[in-house]
C-alpha positions in Angstrom: -17.7 22.3 -1.7 -14.2 22.7 -0.2 -11.7 24.1 -2.4 -8.7 23.4 0.1 -5.9 20.8 0.1 -6.1 19.9 3.9 -2.8 17.9 5.5 -2.5 16.8 9.2 1.1 16.4 10.5 2.7 15.1 13.6 5.6 18.1 14.3 7.9 18.3 17.1 9.8 21.5 18.2 11.6 23.6 20.2 10.0 27.0 18.9 7.0 28.1 20.0 4.2 26.2 18.3 2.6 29.1 16.3 5.8 30.3 15.1 7.1 26.8 13.8 3.5 26.3 12.1 3.9 29.7 10.4 7.3 28.9 9.3 5.8 25.6 7.3 2.8 27.3 6.0 5.0 29.9 4.8 7.4 27.6 3.3 5.0 25.8 1.3 3.2 28.2 0.0 4.0 31.8 -1.0 6.9 32.6 1.8 10.4 32.4 1.9 12.8 33.6 4.7 12.1 37.1 4.7 9.2 39.0 4.0 8.5 40.3 0.8 7.0 43.3 -1.2 4.5 41.7 -3.0 3.0 39.4 -0.2 0.1 42.3 -0.3 -2.5 41.4 2.4 -4.9 40.6 -1.0 -1.9 38.3 -2.1 -1.6 36.4 0.6 -5.5 36.4 1.0 -5.4 34.2 -2.5 -2.3 32.2 -1.9 -1.2 31.7 1.6 -1.6 28.6 3.2 -3.3 28.9 6.5 -2.8 26.9 9.9 -6.3 25.7 10.5 -5.3 24.1 14.1 -2.7 23.2 16.2 -3.1 20.7 19.4 -0.3 20.5 21.5 0.5 17.0 22.7 3.2 16.2 25.0 6.9 17.4 25.7 10.0 15.3 25.2 13.5 15.1 26.5 15.2 16.1 23.3 15.1 16.1 19.6 14.3 13.2 17.4 16.3 14.2 14.5 19.5 16.4 14.0 19.9 19.6 12.7 16.9 21.7 14.5 17.0 25.3 15.9 17.5 24.8 19.9 17.1 28.0 21.6 18.6 28.3 25.2 16.5 26.5 27.7 14.4 24.9 25.0 11.3 22.5 25.5 10.7 20.1 23.1 7.0 20.1 22.0 5.4 17.5 20.1 2.0 18.9 18.4 -0.5 18.1 15.6 -0.8 20.8 13.3 -3.5 21.1 10.2 -2.8 23.1 7.2 -4.8 24.2 4.2 -3.9 25.4 1.0 -6.0 26.9 -2.1 -6.6 24.2 -4.5 -5.5 27.1 -7.3 -2.3 27.3 -6.2 -1.5 23.8 -8.3 -4.6 22.4 -9.6 -5.6 18.8 -8.9 -1.9 17.4 -9.9 -0.5 14.8 -7.9 3.0 15.0 -8.4 2.9 18.9 -7.4 0.7 17.9 -4.3 3.6 15.6 -3.2 5.9 19.1 -3.4 3.2 20.9 -1.5 2.5 18.5 1.4 5.9 16.5 1.5 8.3 18.4 0.2 10.8 20.8 1.6 9.3 21.0 5.3 11.0 17.8 5.8 14.4 20.2 5.8 12.9 23.0 8.2 15.3 23.6 11.2 12.4 24.9 12.9 11.3 21.6 13.3 13.2 18.2 15.1 10.6 15.8 13.6 7.9 16.3 11.1 5.6 13.1 10.0 2.4 13.7 7.1 -0.5 12.0 8.9 -3.6 12.7 6.5 -4.6 14.3 3.6 -8.2 15.7 2.5 -8.8 16.4 -1.3 -11.1 18.5 -3.2 -13.3 16.9 -5.5 -11.4 18.4 -8.3 -8.5 15.3 -7.7 -11.1 12.6 -8.5 -12.4 14.4 -11.5 -8.6 14.5 -13.0 -7.6 11.0 -11.9 -8.9 7.8 -12.6 -8.3 6.2 -9.4 -8.8 2.0 -9.5 -10.0 0.7 -12.5 -11.0 -2.4 -11.1 -10.7 -2.5 -7.4 -12.3 -4.9 -5.0 -15.0 -6.1 -7.2 -12.8 -6.1 -10.3 -10.0 -8.0 -8.4 -12.6 -10.6 -7.1 -14.0 -10.9 -10.7 -10.7 -11.5 -12.3 -9.8 -14.0 -9.6 -12.8 -15.7 -9.7 -13.3 -15.8 -5.7 -16.8 -13.9 -5.1 -17.1 -14.6 -1.1 -14.1 -14.9 1.5 -10.3 -14.0 0.9 -8.3 -14.5 -1.7 -5.7 -16.6 -0.8 -2.1 -16.2 -2.5 1.2 -17.1 -2.4 4.7 -15.6 -3.7 7.1 -16.9 -5.9 10.0 -18.5 -3.8 12.8 -18.5 -4.1 12.2 -15.0 -4.5 15.0 -14.8 -7.5 17.4 -17.5 -8.9 14.7 -20.2 -10.5 14.3 -20.5 -14.4 11.0 -19.6 -16.5 10.4 -23.4 -16.7 11.0 -23.7 -12.6 8.8 -21.2 -12.1 6.1 -22.7 -14.5 6.4 -25.9 -12.9 5.9 -24.3 -9.5 2.7 -22.4 -10.5 1.4 -25.8 -12.1 1.8 -27.2 -8.2 0.2 -24.4 -6.6 -2.7 -24.1 -9.0 -3.2 -27.9 -8.4 -3.0 -27.4 -4.6 -5.8 -24.7 -5.0 -4.7 -21.2 -4.5 -6.2 -18.3 -5.4 -3.4 -16.0 -6.4 0.1 -16.1 -7.0 2.7 -13.3 -7.6 6.3 -12.9 -8.2 8.4 -11.6 -5.8 9.3 -7.7 -6.2 13.0 -8.6 -7.0 12.1 -11.0 -10.1 11.6 -9.0 -12.9 13.7 -9.4 -16.1 16.9 -10.8 -15.5 18.5 -13.2 -17.9 17.7 -16.0 -15.7 14.3 -15.4 -16.1 13.5 -13.2 -19.0 10.1 -11.8 -18.6 8.4 -13.2 -21.7 9.5 -16.8 -21.2 8.2 -16.4 -17.6 4.9 -15.2 -18.8 4.9 -18.2 -21.3 5.4 -20.9 -18.8 3.2 -19.6 -16.1 0.5 -18.8 -18.4 1.0 -22.3 -19.8 0.4 -23.9 -16.5 -2.7 -21.5 -15.4 -4.6 -22.2 -18.8 -3.7 -26.1 -18.2 -5.4 -25.8 -14.6 -8.3 -23.7 -15.9 -9.2 -26.1 -19.2 -9.3 -29.0 -16.4 -11.0 -27.5 -13.4 -12.4 -23.8 -14.8 -10.5 -22.2 -12.5 -7.9 -19.2 -13.6 -5.9 -18.5 -11.2 -4.5 -14.8 -10.7 -0.8 -14.5 -11.3 0.4 -10.7 -10.7 3.1 -10.6 -13.0 6.1 -7.7 -11.9 6.3 -5.4 -14.7 8.1 -2.9 -13.2 11.0 -0.9 -15.4 11.3 2.2 -17.6 7.7 3.2 -18.9 8.1 1.6 -22.2 9.1 -1.7 -20.6 6.1 -1.8 -18.5 3.6 -1.0 -21.1 5.4 -3.6 -23.3 5.6 -6.8 -20.6 1.9 -5.6 -19.6 0.6 -5.9 -23.6 2.7 -9.4 -23.5 0.4 -10.4 -20.0 -2.4 -9.4 -21.8 -1.6 -11.3 -24.9 -1.1 -14.5 -22.7 -4.5 -14.0 -21.1 -3.1 -13.0 -17.9 -5.2 -11.1 -15.3 -2.9 -9.3 -13.3 0.2 -7.2 -13.1 2.6 -5.8 -10.3 4.2 -2.7 -9.9 6.7 -1.4 -7.5 5.1 2.1 -6.8 8.3 3.8 -4.7 10.5 2.3 -8.0 8.4 3.8 -10.7 7.0 7.2 -8.7 3.5 8.8 -9.1 3.9 10.2 -12.8 5.5 6.7 -14.3 2.5 4.8 -12.2 0.2 7.1 -13.9 1.1 6.9 -17.0 1.1 2.8 -16.8 -2.3 3.0 -15.5 -3.6 5.0 -18.6 -2.2 2.2 -20.5 -3.2 -0.7 -18.3 -6.0 -3.3 -18.9 -5.8 -5.4 -15.7 -5.7 -5.1 -12.1 -2.8 -3.6 -10.8 -1.2 -4.9 -7.9 0.3 -2.1 -6.0 3.9 -3.3 -4.1 4.9 -1.1 -1.4 9.0 -2.5 -1.4 11.0 0.6 0.1 8.1 1.7 2.4 10.3 1.7 5.4 12.4 4.4 4.5 9.7 6.7 4.2 7.6 5.8 7.6 10.0 3.9 9.9 11.3 6.8 11.9 8.0 7.8 14.0 9.0 11.6 13.9 9.5 11.6 10.1 8.3 11.2 6.7 4.7 9.3 6.1 1.9 7.6 7.9 0.0 4.9 5.6 -3.3 6.5 5.8 -1.7 9.6 3.7 0.7 7.8 1.6 -1.9 5.4 0.1 -4.3 7.6 -1.0 -1.6 9.2 -3.7 -1.6 5.7 -5.2 -5.1 4.6 -4.8 -6.0 8.0 -6.7 -3.4 7.5 -9.4 -5.2 3.8 -9.9 -3.7 0.8 -8.0 -6.5 -1.8 -7.5 -4.5 -3.8 -4.7 -2.2 -2.5 -2.1 0.2 -4.1 0.6 -0.5 -3.5 3.8 1.9 -6.0 5.6 0.8 -8.3 8.1 -0.3 -9.1 11.9 2.6 -10.3 13.5 4.6 -10.0 11.1 8.3 -10.6 10.3 9.1 -6.9 10.0 9.2 -4.3 12.7 5.8 -3.1 12.3 3.1 -3.3 14.8 -0.3 -4.7 14.6 -2.0 -1.6 15.4 -0.1 0.2 12.5 -0.9 -2.6 9.9 -4.8 -2.9 10.8 -4.7 0.9 10.4 -3.1 0.8 6.7 -5.9 -2.0 5.9 -8.5 -0.4 7.1 -7.6 2.8 5.4 -7.6 1.3 1.9 -11.4 0.4 2.4 -12.3 3.5 3.3 -13.8 6.0 0.6 -11.6 9.0 -0.4 -14.6 11.0 -1.7 -18.4 10.8 -1.3 -21.1 9.7 -4.2 -21.6 10.1 -6.6 -17.6 10.7 -6.9 -15.9 7.1 -6.9 -14.9 5.9 -3.3 -11.5 4.8 -4.9 -11.2 1.7 -2.3 -8.9 -0.7 -3.0 -8.1 -4.5 -1.9 -5.7 -4.6 1.2 -2.8 -7.4 0.6 -1.8 -8.9 3.8 1.7 -10.6 4.0 4.8 -11.1 5.9 4.8 -14.3 7.7 1.5 -15.1 7.6 -0.1 -18.9 8.3 -3.0 -20.1 9.5 -3.0 -19.2 12.8 -3.2 -15.2 11.4 -6.8 -15.7 10.2 -8.4 -15.5 13.2 -7.4 -12.1 14.3 -7.2 -10.5 10.8 -10.8 -11.5 10.5 -11.9 -10.2 13.9 -10.3 -6.8 13.7 -11.2 -6.4 9.7 -14.8 -7.5 10.1 -14.5 -7.9 6.1 -13.0 -11.2 3.9 -12.2 -7.9 1.0 -8.8 -8.7 1.6 -5.7 -10.7 -0.1 -4.2 -13.1 2.3 -1.1 -14.1 1.0 1.7 -16.8 2.8 4.8 -18.0 1.6 6.2 -20.3 4.4 3.0 -20.7 5.5 2.3 -22.7 2.5 5.2 -23.8 1.3 6.7 -24.7 4.9 3.5 -27.0 5.6 4.9 -30.6 6.6 2.2 -32.1 3.9 3.1 -29.8 1.3 1.4 -26.8 -0.5 -1.7 -28.1 -0.8 -1.9 -29.3 2.7 -0.5 -25.4 3.5 -3.7 -24.0 1.3 -6.1 -26.7 2.6 -4.9 -25.8 6.3 -5.3 -21.6 5.5 -8.7 -22.3 4.3 -9.9 -24.1 7.3 -8.8 -21.2 9.6 -10.2 -18.7 7.4 -13.6 -21.1 7.5 -13.7 -21.1 10.8 -12.9 -17.4 11.5 -15.8 -16.3 9.7 -18.0 -19.0 11.1 -16.7 -18.1 14.6 -15.6 -21.2 15.4 -12.5 -21.9 17.9 -9.2 -22.6 16.0 -8.4 -25.8 18.3 -12.0 -26.9 17.4 -11.3 -26.5 13.9 -7.9 -27.9 14.1 -9.5 -31.4 15.5 -11.8 -31.9 12.3 -8.8 -30.8 10.1 -5.5 -32.6 10.3 -3.8 -29.9 7.7 -5.0 -26.9 10.4 -4.1 -29.2 13.2 -0.6 -29.5 11.8 -0.1 -26.2 10.7 -1.0 -25.0 14.5 1.8 -27.6 15.5 4.2 -26.3 13.4 3.7 -22.5 13.3 2.0 -22.4 16.7 
């Protein structure tokens, strides 16, 4: 059994690669700017980080980031590094893992770029942390959707509506045939829409629809706040019969989220707002493949991955890599796989269904559309119908134009969003 923590980095440096890699390994384990008497060979053997692999990639004309060392005649190289640490340096601790694999190295002047690409953790982490409580199947069970994608939307306008207005919109969306609705991340517990009032009005609409049709729509209430507030809001959702809560992961941090997960009885919708600051520069920060593992292990059940041809900057290739990472097991049986439901969002419409299905080869996902539902000329019911029709066609391998010829809602979506 491998008892070492392993991390892969993309780096850029003007120094010899071996020297730069050694500086990273030293800074993040036993070392400082000068050799110490207590760093004996035996001591280093027990506690030092190891440079496991250096793979040179290419040269670049200049530094991506300011402040890096630049010797005369510098040649800026990019490479992949794999670094490993003994588990006993920190034990199975997520907050201390962050300090180890994503701490001071970002400030080292030996590098003009450094990005964490992936991490591999010993089994002890799976034994220490609970991981998703519900995951993919539990999300399906709570949403009452056993096949196909879970189709969802976001309350829009994002903020400003009262609790009563929110409840009325939820009633309309339930009647239209939605599976999943979520608060916008900006909607929390403001005076114009107090949290408990929102829970009351939203659940009143969901309960009425469930009594009439037997279908209980999943609503992800944004409980983000101080830890005690989050627990109190969660309890209000449970008492009202709700089936999901939402947490802004970066706002709460790993320890806050872990404390909430220990209290939580419902699927947790993990929102990644703020993610762009950690990843947008290609030579700095985190790759989603590494970042999402931390939150899966901490206990998220659903995680945002953006969407194809989205309204943000991210490429389709990056979105798909993120979504597939959520479905890739972290550990081998009998340990839990820690897989979670990827959530596609951001400018999605019926036109994105085929490309998403063809690339993912699965319907284990939540597909959320705001304007793609609300902006349909036929209203929310026609918008939801168009998305279901597009997904049904994609799963059946039917051409979109052929399906649109049979479904006026889909035909109008193609006309408007195409």
